C-alpha positions, 0 to 999 in steps of 0.5 A, spaced: 292 570 237 291 569 245 289 575 249 293 577 255 287 574 259 288 567 257 296 567 257 299 562 262 303 566 268 310 563 269 311 565 276 319 562 276 320 566 270 317 573 273 321 572 279 327 570 275 327 577 271 325 581 278 331 578 281 336 579 275 333 587 275 335 587 283 342 584 282 343 589 277 348 595 279 348 602 275 355 602 275 356 596 271 350 596 267 349 599 260 343 603 258 341 597 253 341 592 259 337 597 263 332 598 257 332 590 255 330 588 263 325 594 263 321 591 257 321 584 260 318 587 266 313 591 263 311 585 259 310 581 265 306 587 269 302 587 263 301 580 263 299 580 271 295 586 270 290 582 265 290 576 270 289 580 276 284 584 273 279 578 272 280 576 280 276 578 285 279 584 288 280 587 295 282 594 296 289 593 296 289 589 290 285 595 287 290 600 290 296 596 287 293 596 280 292 604 280 299 605 282 302 600 276 297 604 271 300 610 273 307 607 273 306 605 266 303 611 263 307 613 257 309 619 260 312 616 266 317 611 262 324 613 260 325 615 253 332 615 249 334 622 252 332 620 259 339 619 264 341 612 265 340 613 273 333 615 272 332 609 267 335 605 272 331 607 277 324 606 273 327 599 272 328 598 279 321 600 281 318 596 275 321 590 278 318 592 285 311 592 282 312 586 278 314 582 285 308 585 288 303 584 282 306 576 282 304 576 290 297 578 289 296 573 283 299 568 287 294 570 293 288 570 289 290 563 286 292 560 292 299 559 290 305 559 295 
């Protein structure tokens, strides 16, 4: 089984997932859609964290990693009992972090 550190980064897929999350509206999204998109984004974040941790990190990247760790802490994640608007906001914040981590990954690897 491949470790997270050795998995390839598909920047297009991550960007597309972020765009889908940003395109969702609370008024037209079901809780299931929000939860599915959140799980996808968390998976992307975990993959990116494994890659960025291996890179030489500057102060901004280390700060970003700490913020992501705090955001993804189990006690901060929505549960089934969480109100839909709070779950939606968590999903949007997760998309922001995924975009920032993808940008950090690209910068560290000299990718446009």
